[in-house]
C-alpha positions as CSV (number, residue, x, y, z in Angstrom):
1,X,0.4,-0.3,-0.1
2,X,0.9,3.5,-0.9
3,X,0.2,7.1,0.1
4,X,-1.8,7.3,-3.3
5,X,-4.5,5.4,-1.4
6,X,-5.0,8.1,1.1
7,X,-5.8,11.0,-1.1
8,X,-9.3,10.1,-2.4
9,X,-11.0,9.4,0.9
10,X,-9.6,11.8,2.7
11,X,-10.8,14.4,0.0
12,X,-14.2,12.8,-0.2
13,X,-14.6,13.6,3.5
14,X,-13.1,16.9,3.1
15,X,-15.8,17.9,0.5
16,X,-18.3,16.5,2.3
17,X,-18.3,18.8,4.9
18,X,-18.3,22.3,3.1
19,X,-21.8,22.6,3.0
20,X,-21.4,22.7,6.7
21,X,-18.7,25.1,7.2
22,X,-19.2,28.4,9.4
23,X,-22.7,28.2,9.4
24,X,-23.9,28.4,13.3
25,X,-24.5,31.4,14.7
26,X,-26.3,30.5,18.1
27,X,-24.5,28.4,20.7
28,X,-27.3,25.7,21.2
29,X,-27.2,25.5,17.3
30,X,-23.3,24.9,17.3
31,X,-23.8,22.0,20.2
32,X,-26.7,20.3,19.9
33,X,-28.8,21.1,16.7
34,X,-32.2,23.0,16.9
35,X,-34.6,19.9,17.0
36,X,-35.0,17.0,18.9
37,X,-33.3,13.9,17.8
38,X,-35.2,10.5,16.7
39,X,-33.7,6.8,16.0
40,X,-33.1,8.1,12.8
41,X,-30.6,10.5,13.5
42,X,-30.1,9.4,17.2
43,X,-28.7,6.2,16.9
44,X,-25.8,6.8,14.3
45,X,-24.5,10.0,16.5
46,X,-24.9,7.8,19.8
47,X,-22.7,5.3,18.2
48,X,-20.4,7.5,17.0
49,X,-19.7,8.2,20.6
50,X,-19.7,4.8,22.2
51,X,-16.8,4.0,19.6
52,X,-13.3,5.0,20.4
53,X,-10.7,3.7,18.1
54,X,-7.4,3.6,20.5
55,X,-9.7,1.6,22.9
56,X,-10.2,-0.9,20.2
57,X,-6.5,-0.3,19.3
58,X,-6.0,-2.0,22.8
59,X,-8.6,-4.5,22.4
60,X,-7.0,-6.1,19.4
61,X,-4.1,-6.5,21.4
62,X,-6.0,-7.3,25.1
63,X,-8.1,-9.9,22.7
64,X,-6.1,-11.4,20.1
65,X,-3.0,-12.0,21.9
66,X,-4.5,-15.1,24.0
67,X,-8.5,-15.8,23.6
68,X,-12.1,-14.5,22.8
69,X,-12.9,-15.1,26.3
70,X,-12.3,-11.4,27.4
71,X,-13.9,-10.1,24.3
72,X,-17.1,-12.2,24.6
73,X,-17.5,-11.1,28.4
74,X,-16.6,-7.5,27.5
75,X,-19.5,-7.5,24.9
76,X,-21.8,-9.4,27.5
77,X,-21.0,-6.8,30.7
78,X,-21.5,-4.1,28.4
79,X,-25.3,-4.5,27.9
80,X,-26.5,-4.0,31.5
81,X,-23.9,-1.1,31.7
82,X,-25.4,0.7,29.0
83,X,-28.6,-0.4,30.2
84,X,-27.8,1.2,33.7
85,X,-26.3,4.3,32.4
86,X,-29.2,5.1,29.8
87,X,-32.1,4.9,32.8
88,X,-29.6,7.3,35.3
89,X,-29.2,9.7,32.1
90,X,-32.9,9.6,31.3
91,X,-34.0,10.0,34.7
92,X,-31.3,13.1,35.5
93,X,-32.7,14.4,32.2
94,X,-36.5,14.5,33.0
95,X,-35.3,15.7,36.2
96,X,-33.8,18.9,35.0
97,X,-35.8,19.5,32.2
98,X,-39.0,19.2,33.4
99,X,-38.1,22.9,35.6
100,X,-38.8,26.1,33.9
101,X,-36.0,27.7,31.9
102,X,-34.2,24.8,31.6
103,X,-32.1,23.4,28.4
104,X,-29.6,20.9,28.0
105,X,-27.3,23.3,28.0
106,X,-27.4,24.8,31.4
107,X,-27.7,20.5,33.3
108,X,-24.0,21.2,35.0
109,X,-24.2,24.9,35.7
110,X,-27.7,24.0,37.7
111,X,-26.0,20.8,39.2
112,X,-23.1,22.7,40.3
113,X,-23.3,24.8,43.6
114,X,-21.5,27.4,42.4
115,X,-19.6,28.6,39.3
116,X,-16.0,27.4,40.9
117,X,-17.8,24.2,40.9
118,X,-19.1,24.3,37.5
119,X,-15.6,25.3,36.1
120,X,-13.8,22.2,37.7
121,X,-16.2,19.7,36.1
122,X,-16.2,21.3,32.7
123,X,-12.0,21.0,33.1
124,X,-12.3,17.6,34.2
125,X,-14.6,16.8,31.2
126,X,-12.2,18.9,29.0
127,X,-9.1,17.0,30.2
128,X,-10.2,13.5,29.5
129,X,-11.7,14.6,26.3
130,X,-8.4,16.4,25.3
131,X,-6.1,12.7,26.0
132,X,-8.7,10.9,24.4
133,X,-8.2,13.2,21.3
134,X,-4.1,13.4,21.7
135,X,-4.9,9.3,21.8
136,X,-6.9,9.1,18.8
137,X,-4.4,11.2,16.7
138,X,-1.5,9.3,17.3
139,X,-2.5,5.9,17.2
140,X,-4.0,6.8,13.5
141,X,-0.4,8.6,12.5
142,X,1.7,5.9,13.6
143,X,-1.2,2.9,11.8
144,X,-0.4,5.1,8.7
145,X,3.2,5.5,8.9
146,X,3.6,2.2,9.2
147,X,1.0,1.2,6.6
148,X,1.9,3.4,3.8
149,X,5.0,4.8,4.3
150,X,4.1,8.3,4.4
151,X,5.8,11.3,5.9
152,X,4.9,11.4,10.2
153,X,3.9,15.2,10.6
154,X,2.0,15.5,6.8
155,X,-0.3,12.6,8.7
156,X,-0.5,14.0,12.0
157,X,-1.4,17.7,9.9
158,X,-3.7,16.3,7.8
159,X,-5.8,14.6,10.5
160,X,-5.6,17.9,12.9
161,X,-7.1,19.6,9.8
162,X,-9.9,17.2,9.0
163,X,-11.0,16.8,12.7
164,X,-10.8,20.6,13.0
165,X,-12.8,21.0,9.4
166,X,-15.8,18.7,11.2
167,X,-15.5,19.5,14.9
168,X,-15.0,22.8,15.3
169,X,-15.5,24.4,12.0
170,X,-18.6,22.1,11.3
171,X,-20.2,22.1,14.4
172,X,-23.2,19.6,15.3
173,X,-24.5,19.5,11.5
174,X,-21.2,18.6,10.2
175,X,-20.6,15.5,13.0
176,X,-24.2,14.5,12.3
177,X,-23.5,14.4,8.7
178,X,-20.3,12.4,8.6
179,X,-21.3,10.0,11.4
180,X,-24.1,8.8,9.4
181,X,-21.4,8.3,6.1
182,X,-18.7,7.0,8.5
183,X,-20.8,4.4,10.1
184,X,-22.3,3.0,7.4
185,X,-18.6,2.9,5.8
186,X,-17.8,0.8,8.7
187,X,-20.4,-1.7,9.1
188,X,-20.6,-2.7,5.5
189,X,-17.3,-2.9,4.7
190,X,-16.5,-5.0,7.7
191,X,-19.5,-7.1,7.2
192,X,-18.0,-7.6,3.7
193,X,-15.0,-8.5,5.2
194,X,-15.7,-10.9,7.2
195,X,-18.0,-12.8,4.7
196,X,-15.2,-12.8,2.3
197,X,-12.7,-14.3,5.0
198,X,-15.1,-17.2,6.4
199,X,-16.7,-18.0,2.9
200,X,-13.7,-18.3,0.8
201,X,-11.2,-19.8,3.7
202,X,-14.3,-22.3,4.9
203,X,-15.6,-21.7,8.2
204,X,-14.7,-25.2,9.4
205,X,-11.4,-25.0,8.2
206,X,-10.8,-21.6,10.3
207,X,-12.1,-23.3,13.2
208,X,-10.3,-26.7,12.9
209,X,-7.2,-24.2,12.5
210,X,-7.9,-22.3,15.6
211,X,-8.3,-25.2,17.4
212,X,-5.3,-26.7,16.6
213,X,-3.3,-23.5,17.1
214,X,-4.7,-23.4,20.5
215,X,-4.2,-27.1,21.3
216,X,-0.5,-26.3,20.4
217,X,0.1,-23.1,22.7
218,X,-1.6,-24.9,25.9
219,X,-4.1,-22.6,26.6
220,X,-5.4,-22.6,30.1
221,X,-8.5,-20.6,30.8
222,X,-8.0,-21.0,34.4
223,X,-4.5,-20.2,34.5
224,X,-4.6,-16.3,35.5
225,X,-7.9,-16.3,36.4
226,X,-7.5,-13.4,38.6
227,X,-5.4,-11.2,36.4
228,X,-8.2,-12.0,33.3
229,X,-11.2,-10.7,35.9
230,X,-9.2,-7.5,36.9
231,X,-8.4,-6.7,33.0
232,X,-12.0,-7.1,32.9
233,X,-12.8,-5.2,35.5
234,X,-10.3,-2.2,34.7
235,X,-11.8,-1.9,30.9
236,X,-15.5,-1.9,31.8
237,X,-14.6,0.7,34.7
238,X,-12.6,2.7,31.6
239,X,-15.2,2.7,29.2
240,X,-18.0,3.7,32.4
241,X,-16.0,6.4,33.3
242,X,-15.6,7.5,29.3
243,X,-19.6,7.9,29.5
244,X,-19.9,9.6,32.4
245,X,-17.5,12.7,31.3
246,X,-17.8,12.5,27.5
247,X,-20.1,16.4,27.4
248,X,-20.8,16.1,23.8
249,X,-22.6,12.3,24.6
250,X,-24.3,14.0,27.6
251,X,-25.9,16.7,25.0
252,X,-26.8,13.8,22.4
253,X,-28.7,12.0,25.5
254,X,-30.6,15.4,26.3
255,X,-30.9,15.9,22.6
256,X,-33.2,12.9,21.8
257,X,-37.0,12.1,22.1
258,X,-37.2,10.7,25.4
259,X,-40.2,8.1,24.0
260,X,-37.3,6.9,21.5
261,X,-33.9,7.1,24.2
262,X,-34.2,3.8,25.0
263,X,-34.9,2.4,21.6
264,X,-32.2,4.4,20.2
265,X,-29.2,3.1,23.1
266,X,-30.4,-0.4,22.7
267,X,-30.0,0.1,18.6
268,X,-26.5,1.6,19.1
269,X,-25.4,-1.0,21.6
270,X,-26.4,-3.8,19.5
271,X,-24.3,-2.1,16.9
272,X,-21.0,-1.4,18.8
273,X,-21.2,-5.2,20.2
274,X,-21.5,-6.5,16.8
275,X,-18.6,-5.0,15.5
276,X,-16.5,-5.9,18.6
277,X,-17.4,-9.4,18.1
278,X,-16.9,-8.7,14.0
279,X,-13.3,-7.5,14.8
280,X,-12.3,-10.5,16.9
281,X,-13.7,-13.0,14.3
282,X,-11.3,-11.0,11.9
283,X,-8.5,-11.8,14.6
284,X,-9.3,-15.4,14.7
285,X,-9.3,-15.5,10.9
286,X,-5.2,-13.5,11.2
287,X,-4.4,-16.0,13.7
288,X,-5.0,-19.4,11.8
289,X,-3.1,-17.9,8.6
290,X,-0.3,-16.0,9.6
291,X,2.3,-18.2,11.7
292,X,4.1,-15.2,12.8
293,X,1.1,-15.2,15.6
294,X,0.3,-11.7,14.8
295,X,-1.2,-10.4,18.4
296,X,-0.7,-6.6,17.4
297,X,-3.6,-4.7,15.4
298,X,-0.1,-3.4,13.3
299,X,1.0,-7.3,12.8
300,X,-2.4,-8.1,12.2
301,X,-2.8,-5.4,8.9
302,X,0.9,-6.0,8.0
303,X,-0.1,-10.1,7.6
304,X,-3.1,-9.4,5.9
305,X,-1.5,-7.2,3.4
306,X,1.1,-9.7,2.5
307,X,-1.8,-12.3,1.8
308,X,-4.7,-10.7,1.0
309,X,-3.6,-6.6,-0.2
310,X,-7.4,-5.6,-0.4
311,X,-8.6,-6.8,2.9
312,X,-5.8,-5.2,4.5
313,X,-6.7,-1.9,2.7
314,X,-10.6,-2.0,3.9
315,X,-9.4,-3.3,6.9
316,X,-7.3,0.2,7.1
317,X,-10.0,2.8,6.1
318,X,-12.5,0.7,8.7
319,X,-10.6,1.4,11.5
320,X,-9.4,4.9,10.2
321,X,-13.1,6.0,10.6
322,X,-13.4,4.7,13.9
323,X,-10.4,6.5,14.8
324,X,-11.5,9.8,13.0
325,X,-15.1,9.9,14.5
326,X,-13.1,9.2,17.6
327,X,-11.0,12.3,17.5
328,X,-13.8,14.4,16.1
329,X,-16.1,13.9,18.9
330,X,-13.4,14.2,21.4
331,X,-12.7,17.8,20.0
332,X,-16.4,18.8,20.1
333,X,-16.6,17.8,23.4
334,X,-13.6,20.1,24.1
335,X,-15.5,23.0,22.1
336,X,-18.3,22.3,23.9
337,X,-17.1,22.8,27.2
338,X,-15.5,26.1,26.3
339,X,-18.5,27.2,24.6
340,X,-20.8,26.7,27.9
341,X,-18.4,29.0,29.8
342,X,-19.4,31.8,27.7
343,X,-22.8,30.8,26.7
344,X,-24.2,34.1,28.9
345,X,-21.8,36.3,26.3
346,X,-23.5,39.2,24.9
347,X,-23.7,39.5,20.7
348,X,-22.8,35.9,19.9
349,X,-22.9,36.9,16.1
350,X,-20.3,35.5,13.7
351,X,-17.7,37.7,14.6
352,X,-17.6,35.7,17.8
353,X,-17.6,32.2,16.0
354,X,-14.6,33.8,14.1
355,X,-12.9,34.2,17.3
356,X,-13.6,30.5,18.5
357,X,-12.6,29.0,15.2
358,X,-9.6,31.4,15.2
359,X,-8.4,30.1,18.7
360,X,-9.3,26.9,17.9
361,X,-6.9,26.7,15.0
362,X,-4.2,28.2,17.2
363,X,-4.4,25.6,20.0
364,X,-4.2,22.7,16.9
365,X,-1.2,24.5,15.1
366,X,0.5,24.6,18.8
367,X,0.1,21.0,19.4
368,X,1.1,20.3,16.1
369,X,4.3,22.3,16.7
370,X,4.7,20.8,20.2
371,X,4.0,17.2,19.8
372,X,5.6,14.6,18.1
373,X,3.8,11.0,17.7
374,X,5.1,8.2,18.9
375,X,4.1,4.9,21.1
376,X,5.5,7.0,24.3
377,X,2.8,9.8,23.6
378,X,0.7,7.0,22.6
379,X,0.6,4.8,25.7
380,X,1.0,7.7,28.0
381,X,-1.9,9.6,26.8
382,X,-4.2,6.3,27.1
383,X,-2.9,5.8,30.4
384,X,-3.9,9.3,31.7
385,X,-7.2,9.2,30.1
386,X,-7.6,5.8,31.7
387,X,-6.5,6.9,35.2
388,X,-8.6,10.1,34.8
389,X,-12.2,8.4,33.7
390,X,-11.3,5.9,36.8
391,X,-10.6,8.5,39.3
392,X,-14.4,10.3,37.9
393,X,-16.9,7.7,38.5
394,X,-17.5,7.6,42.2
395,X,-17.8,12.1,41.6
396,X,-19.8,11.7,38.6
397,X,-21.8,8.8,39.3
398,X,-23.2,11.2,42.3
399,X,-23.7,14.0,39.7
400,X,-25.9,12.0,37.7
401,X,-28.0,10.2,40.4
402,X,-28.1,12.9,43.2
403,X,-30.8,15.1,43.6
404,X,-28.9,17.8,45.2
405,X,-26.7,20.2,44.1
406,X,-22.7,19.4,44.2
407,X,-20.0,21.5,45.5
408,X,-16.0,21.7,44.8
409,X,-15.5,19.2,48.0
410,X,-17.4,16.0,46.3
411,X,-15.1,16.6,43.0
412,X,-11.9,16.7,45.1
413,X,-12.1,12.4,44.9
414,X,-11.0,12.9,41.4
415,X,-8.0,15.2,42.2
416,X,-7.2,12.7,44.8
417,X,-7.7,9.5,42.7
418,X,-5.7,10.6,39.7
419,X,-2.6,12.3,42.0
420,X,-2.6,8.6,43.2
421,X,-2.7,7.1,40.3
422,X,0.1,9.2,38.5
423,X,2.1,8.2,42.2
424,X,1.7,4.8,41.3
425,X,2.5,4.8,37.5
426,X,6.0,5.8,38.8
427,X,6.4,2.9,40.7
428,X,7.5,-0.4,39.1
429,X,3.7,-2.1,39.8
430,X,1.2,-3.4,37.6
431,X,-0.7,-1.3,35.7
432,X,-3.7,-2.9,37.0
433,X,-3.4,-2.3,40.4
434,X,-2.6,1.1,40.1
435,X,-5.8,2.1,37.9
436,X,-7.9,-0.6,40.6
437,X,-6.0,1.4,43.5
438,X,-6.9,5.0,42.0
439,X,-10.6,3.3,41.9
440,X,-10.6,2.7,45.2
441,X,-8.7,5.8,46.6
442,X,-11.4,8.2,44.8
443,X,-14.3,5.9,46.3
444,X,-13.0,5.9,49.6
445,X,-12.3,9.8,49.7
446,X,-15.9,10.0,48.4
447,X,-17.6,8.3,50.7
448,X,-15.6,9.8,53.5
449,X,-16.8,13.4,52.1
450,X,-20.2,12.1,51.7
451,X,-20.7,10.9,55.1
452,X,-18.8,14.0,56.9
453,X,-21.3,16.2,55.1
454,X,-24.3,14.2,55.8
455,X,-23.0,14.8,59.6
456,X,-22.5,18.2,59.9
457,X,-26.3,18.8,58.2
458,X,-27.4,16.6,61.2
459,X,-25.4,19.0,63.6
C-alpha cells in the first residue's frame, strides 16, 4: 500500500463537510442542533460517541493475544452497563428539563453549587476529552506511517485539519452528517470482509485451524483467572468513566426524544457489540493464516497486506474511520466545554464564532508544533485518559443520580484518585493494580466526604 490510497477518501471527507462550514450563529445550534433527535438521527450519533479507536486498538492487543473469552465477556457486560447508564441519564434529564427555563445546556451549571464547581466539572471533562483526542490522533498517525510509509508530520497535520473542519468549523450539523456516512462505511466494510474471509476459507477450516493452534499453545482459561477478571473490571470501569464524563454524549442524550431514547441506546449498543465481535472474528482468521503469531493491530494488518492486500486496505479504512469519528467527537466535547463557559456572553454573532474558530485553529497549530507522535506519547495519553476516567466514576456518578447540587468538595476525590494513580505509575507496579487503587482511593474519599457532609448537616 502507498500514500496515493489515502488521498481520495481524504478529499471526499473534506468535500462532504463544505456545505456545513461556519453556518452556525448560536451556541445551542452549534452544540446540539435545533430539533430533538429520533431513531434515524440519534442512533448513528450515539454510536459515534460509543466508538473509540484507541480503545479498539488496545482491545485488539488485549483479545487476539490469548483468547476470545475476554472479548465475549466484555460485550456481555456492556449490555447491563449501558442499560444502567441510559436509565440514569434519562432520569437526570427528565428531572432537569421539567424545571422552568432549564435546557440541556444548563444541566451542569444547575447541578453545580457555585461557579467554581461548574468550571471544575468542565475542566475534568475537557482533560479527559483532550487525552482521548490525543490518543486517537497519535495511533492513527503511527498506523498510517507504518502501513503507507508516508511522512509522519504530514499525516499528523492532515488529521488535525480534517478533524478541525468537522468538529470546529462544522459543528453539530457536520458531525451528524459524517457520523452517518462513516458508520455505514464501517459496518458495510466489516461485514463484507468477515463474509469474504470465512466463505472463501471455509468456516470449518478456520475453526479447525484455530482449535489446533490453541491446542499447540496449550491455553488454560483457569490460569491467570484473577488477572483476567481484573483486566475485565478495569476495561469496564474505564469505559463507564468515559460515558459519565463525555460532555458531547451528555448533550446528545439530552437532545433525544424521550420516548425514543431507550430504543436508540439499544440499537447503538447492539451495533457496538456487533463491531467488537466482528473484529474478534477477523483476529481469529488472521491467527489461523499467519504463522508469525500476529497479536497486535499493526501486525494483523501487516500480515494481511502480504496475503490479501485489498483485505488489509479495507480493514485499515474501517479502523481509520472509527478513529476519525472518535477524534471528531473528542474535539467537539472540548468545544462544548469552552462554549458552555461563554454561553452568557452577549453579541454571539458571526464575529464571536470567527474568534472561536481562530482560537481552536491556533490551539491545534501549537499542538502540531509541540508534539511528536510516538508510541510513548500514545501509551502515556491512554494511561492518563484511563486514570482520569477511573478516578471520575464516584464523583460523576453522584453528579448524575443525586438530587442535590454538587459542591467543589465532592469533586476532590477525582483529584485524589488521579494524583494517587500518577504516583503509583511512577513505581514499578502493575498498571492494573495502579488503576484499581486509584478507583478505590477515589471511592473511599467520596464516601468519607459524603458521610462527613451528612453528619455536619445533622449537627
